[in-house]
N, C-alpha and C positions, 0 to 999 in steps of 0.2 A: 521507358523514357527516364532520363536523369539529367543532371546539370550539363554533362558533356553534350547531350543531344540539344539542349537549349542553346549552348554556346555555338554550336554549328549553325543553327537557325539564326541566331543573333548575328553571327558573322556575315551571313548572306544579307540580312536586313540592313546591317550597317553599310555594306557596300552599295546597296540600293539607295540608302539615304545620302551617301556621299555623291551619288550620281543624280541626286534630286528626283529620284523615282519614289516619291513619298508614299503614294498609294500602295505600291508594291511592298515597300518596307513595312508599312503599317499592317498589311494583310499577313505577312509572314509571321509577325509576332502574335497577331490576333489568332491565326489558325493554330499555332502551337498551344496557346493558352486554352483554346476551346477543345482541342483534341486531347490534351493531357490533364486539364484542370489545374495546371501548375502555373504560378505567376512568380516571376523573378523581378527584383527591383531594377536590375539592369535593363530588362525589357521595357518596363514602364517608363524608365528615363528616356529611352530612345523614342518611345511614342510621344513623350512630352516635347522632345526636340523637334519631332516631325510637326506637331501642332504649332509650335512656335514658328517654324519655318513657313508654315502656311498662314501665319498671323491669326490663328484661331485661338485667341487668348482666353475666351470664356471656357471653351472645351479643355484647354490646357489647365486652367485653374481647377476644374472639376476632377481631371485625371490626377493632378499632383496632390490634391486634397485627399483623394482615395489612397494614394501611395503613402502619404504621411500616416494615415490611419492604419493601413494594412501592414506597414513595415515599421511601426513605431518602436518595436523591440529589436529591430535588426542591429547586429553588431557592426554592420558596414556603415560606420559614421561618415565616411567620405562621401558615399553616394547619397546618404540621407541629407548631408549638407548641400549636395548638388540639387536635390529635390526642393529644399527650402529656398535655395538661391533662384531657381527657375520660377518658383511660386512668387517670390518677391518681384522679379522682373515682370511677370505677367500682371500682377496687381498694379504695378506702376504704370504699365501701358494703358490700363483702364482708368487711370486716375485715382485708384484706391490707395492713396499714399500711406495711410496709417497701417493698413494690412501689409503693404510692401515693406515698410520700415520694420515691422515685427518679424516678418519672414526672414529678412536679411540678418537681423540680430540672431535669430535661431540658427541660421546657416553658419554664422561666424562661431557660435558656441560649439556646434558639432564638428566643424572643419578641423582636421588634425594638423594641417599645414599653416604655419604662422603667417606667411605672406598672403595666403588666401583668406585667412581670418581678417587681415587688414582690408583686403579688397571688399569683403562682404560688409564690414563695418562702414567703409566708405560708401557703399551702396545704401546702407541704412541712413547715414547722415544726409546723403544727397536726396533721398526720398522724403526725408523729414521737412525739407525746405518748402514743399508744396502743401503742408498741413496747415489748415486755418488755426489761428490762435494758439500756436504751439508755444508753450512756456519756455523761457530761456533755460530754466533748470533742466528741462528734458533734453535740450540740445547739449547742455554741459554733461549730462549723464552719458550721452553717446560719445562725446569727446573723451570722457574718462575711459570708456570701453576701448576706444582706439589706442589711447596711450598705454593701457594695460597690455594689449597685444603687441604694441610696438616695443615694449620692454623685453618681450620674449624673443625678439629678433636678434640673432647672433650678429655681432659686429663690434669692432673696436672703435671707440670715439677718438678722433684725432686730437692731438694737443692743440692748445690755442695757437693760432698762427702769428708769426711775427714779421712776415715779409713786408717790404715797402717797394712800391713801383712808381715810376714817373707818371703813369696813367692809372686811373681807377679801372680795375678789371671786373667786368660785369658778365655773368654767365646766365644763359636762359635755358631752361630745362623743360622739354615738352614732347609729348607723343602725338601732338596735333598740328605739326608743321606740314599741313597738307590742305586740301580743299575741305575745310572744316570751319566751324564758327571762329575758332581761335586764329586760324590762318588769315582771317579778314581784319585782324586787329594788331598784328605783331610786326608788320613790315617796318614801321618807323624805328623800332628798337634796333633793327639790323642795318638800316640804310640811312637813318637820319641822325645818328649820334655824332657828337663832337669828337672827331678823330684825334684832335690835338690833346684831348683830356681823358678820353676813354678808349678802352680796348675791349672788344666784345667777343665772347665765346658762346657757341650754340651747341647744345647737346640734343641731337635728334634721337628720339626713342621710337618713332614710328618706322616699322620695317619697310612699308610701301611708300614710295615717293610718287608725286604727281606734278602737274604743271605749277602748282603753288610752291611745292617743295623746291623744284628746280629754279624758280624765280628767286626765292629767298636765298638759295645757295650762292647766287651771284653777288650777294652783299659782301662788303669788305670786312668779313668776320672770320674767326677761327671756327671751322665747322667740325664737330666731332660726331661721327656716326656711332651711336651707342645702342641701337636696336638689338634686343636679345641679351644684353648684358644684365647681370644681377645688380641689385642696389649697391652692394659693396664695391663692385667694379666701377660703377658710375661715380660713386663718391671718391674713389681713388683717382679717377680722371679729373674731377673737379679740383681735388687737392693738388694734383700734379700741375695744373694750370694756375695755381695760386690765385684763386678767384676771391675778390674782395666782397662782391655782392652777388649772391646766387638767387635767381628769381625762378621759382617753380610756377609754371603756367597752367597746371591742371587742377590743383586742389583735390577735392573728393570726387572727381569725375573719372571716367574709364581710363585705365592704363596710367594713372597718375604716378608720380615719382616722389610723393611725400616722404616715404621711408628713407630716402637719401638724406634728408635733413637730420636724421638720428645720428649720423656719423660726424656731424659738425665739420664738414670739409672746408667750408668757406668762412670768411670773417663774419659776414652778415647773411642771413637767410630770410627771404620774404616770398610771399605768394600773391597771385593776382591774375587778372585778365580772364582766364578760363573758368574761374569759379567765383561764387558770389557771397560766400559766407566763410566763417572761420575754419582754419585747419584743425584747431583744437589741440595742437601740440606745442609744448614748451620750446621746442627747437626752432619754431618759426618766430622771427623777431618782429615781423610787421606784415600788414596786408594792404596792398595797393588800393587806394580809394580816392574819393574826391569830396569836396565840401558839401555836395548835395546828398550823396549816399551815406556820408559819415559826418554828421554835424558835430560829433565829439570824437576824441581820440579813443575812447573806450566804450565798449558796448557789453551788456550782459550776455549777448549771444556770441561773443568773441573771447578768445584767450589771449590773442596777440593785439598789439597796438594797431589802430587804423591809421594809415599814412595818407594824409589828405593833400591831394593835388588841388590847386586853386580853381581849376575849371572842370575838366573831365578826366577820368582815369582810363577812358577808352579813346582810341583814335581809329575811326572807321576808314579802312582802305580796301574797298571791295575788289575782288578778282572777277566777279560776275559781270557779264555783259547785260545791261539793263535794257528792256524794251522801251519804245517811245511812250511818252505819256498820253493818256486819253482823258477826255472830260469825265467828271464824276458821273456815274450811271444815273443818279437821281434826275439829271436834266432830261433824260429820255424816258426813264421809267415812271417818273412822277411819284416815286416813293423812295425812302431812304433804305440803303442796305448797310447794316452794321456787319462786322466780320471779325474773325480771329483765325489766323493761321498758326497760332502758337501750338506747341506740343500739347496734345490733349491731356497728358499727365498733369499739366498745370491747371486744368479747368476743374476746380473743385465745386462742390454744391453751392457754396456761397456766391461764387461768380455767376453760376447759372441762375441763381435767384435774382441777382442784380440785373442780368440780361433779360430775364422775364419781366421785371419791373419796367425796364427801358422799353421793351416791345409794347407793353401796355400803355405807356405814356406817349409813344410816338405812333399814331395811327397808321396802319397799312405798311409799317416798316417791316423789313426782313432781316434775317440773321444768316450769315454764310459761315460755315465751319469747315475747315480743311485740315486733314491729318491722315496719316497712313492707316490708323485704326479704322477709319471710315471707308476703307476700300474693300472690306470683306463683308459678307452677309452677317457673320457673327458680330463684327464690330459695329455695324450699322444698327443691328437689332438691339444690341446691348445699349448703345447710345440713345436710340429712340425710346427704349424702355426707361432709361434714366431721365430723359427729358419729360416724358409723360408723368413719371412719378412726381417730378417737381412742378408739374402743371404748366410747362412751357407750350406755346401754340405751335405744334408740330407742322401745321400747314404753312407756316411762315418761316420755316427753317430749312435751309438747304445743306446737305452733307456731301462733301467732296473728298475723294481720296487724294493722297499725295501724287504730284505729277512733276516731271522735270521742268516744265515750263510754267511753274507756279507763279513766277513773277508777273506774268501777263494777267493773271487772274486778279491782281490787285485792281485792275481796271473794272472789275465787277463789284467793287466795294467803295462805299462813300466814306465810312468812318471805321477805323480799326479799334477794337476793344481789347485793352491789355488785361492780363490776368494778375491776380494777387493772392497770396503773398509771393508767388514765384512769377515775376514778370518776364516779358520777352527781352531778349538781348539783341542778337543779330536780326531776329524777326522784326523787332521794332525799327531798327535802322533801315531794313529793306522796305517796310511799309512807308516810312517817311520819305525815302529816296524815290519811291514810286508816286509821291504826291498825296498819300493817304494820311490824314491826321490821325494821331493815336491818342486816345483818352486813357490815362493811367490812374491807378489808386495807390497812393503812397502807404507803405506798411511800416511796421515798427522796428524793422531790422535792416541791416545793410543791403542784402540782396533784394529785399522788397522795395527798394528805392531806386532801382536802376532806371525805371521809366521817368521818374522825376529828374534824374540827372540828364538823360537824353533831351528831354523837352525843355528844361531850363537852359541848357547850353545852346539850344536852338532858338531861344527867345520865345518859347511857347508855354511858359509857366502857367498860363490860364487853362491849359488842358490837364493840369495836375490836380487830382482830387485828394483831399486829406481825410475824407470820410466816405462811406458807401453812398450816403444820400447825395453828397456833392458829385460823386462819380456819375450817378444817373442824371443829375441836373445839368452837368457840363455836356454830356453826350446828347441829351435832349435839346439843349439850347443850340448846340452846333448843328444838329440835324435840321433845325428850323431856319438855317441861314445858307440857302443854296448859293448865294453870291460869294460868301466866304469860302465855302467848299470848293467852288470853281477857282477862286484866287489861290487857295492853298495848293490845289492840284497843279497849278501852273508855276508856283514859286517855291514849293518846299524843297525841291532838289537843289536849286540854287542857294536857298537858305542854308541847307546842310553843307554845301561846298564852302560857303563863306563862314561857317560856324567853327567853334573850337572842336566839334566832333570830327572834323576832317582837316584841321589845320595841323599838319604833322610837325611843322617847324616850332610853333609855340608849344605844342604838346611835348616835344622832346626837350625843350628848354625847361619846362616845368618838371619833367621826370628827372632830368640831370641835376637840376637844383636840389631836388629831393635826395638823389643819390649822394650829392656832395654833403648835404646836411647829415645824412646817415653816417658817412665816413668821418665827419668832424666829431660827431658824438662818440665814435669808437676810439678816437685818439686820446 
């Protein structure tokens, strides 16, 4: 038996994996290892992908950790980088954000490809946002690492533009123009702009289109399909369109196009909507925000200026069909059900301890948690172990997996509990639209203040806590007012519709006033 024999078996296992025959693929690799006593990094990687596909993140971490140990001296840096990347993603799924951040940094260091170095560093920066009490200096170190790798990216910077147009040309760059969180907030940019003063260009990076994409494509804009193009080609397209203000909608999220900024193709380059903290790069001139998320123009967690809209920097325009509202369950149950449908990666130990305190202070109350992690035996066992370790009352906590009809399940919740320092975005809007009040804890950085912005724009600033103690007190007090909970269930949707959060006309006036100010400063 030699490497050629292994590659033959690996080829069979890979085909099984592609057909989603995971057990068969796993067994082929396992049998080879047991029969020969030989292990190959490539085989271990495939097994890790199998475990990820099965959402067995605890087992995946154990396997990847052994691969890191067994192949630490391997010269195959590319595959070792993949191991660390998978390890980071698995840790993030379990809410182990510090371990995730460290693994992604290690992946970036080993990765030979510059573009993938940037991707892994973006992953590290994204993971850092859920870490409690993370110093600004640590974020700035990560930004410095991203800038370091960005310098290695080949590409010629365009000369300063000198074009003049009758209308301001705004370009939007995104890989999330689809049924995605970003897709629920961008429609006003494409349909509500002042056509007499602005011309809009859209650069679609997502290869797959869906009903959201098709609806957005009917907007009176110039649509450029750029999926599969490299950053240099995207920058060239932006330059050819003579864009005045280029808005990157992804930040450090998956498939972002931040490296396009390095080419300086547009007059002004800003980021926002799809991300919640700094890009960390000098080529970004500003970050779209509002008076609640950004009380000042500068933050130690940012490298660029925060651009303050007077109301909200989000305009919620949902594509989902929402179910009918139902009364709060406490009226029938005679106990309060708190809940969180936020991504479980946001649920750090500090939040769980606050929820424990809340359950202690509200007798007979329950906690409902819902996330895809909770849909597997491993995920549930891991979560239950974590809850027990923090001494939460397991008998009063219900764990549910993700389901397509999750909006209906807001009918099982009286009060939604936001996470901190990484709060909900779309999840918060959906809870509110379903009539469920959300209690949020304001953090010390931009992204940690999203909940405050949503609630203050809705006229519910009294649900915004400035300290952990106040967070518990607000939720406890709200839990004791069944009449108020009933009234909010009946009125929150209409309150949202009448608020700045869904007023696309005022929102676009605010955005376009900002764009005009930006251009005046450029002249």
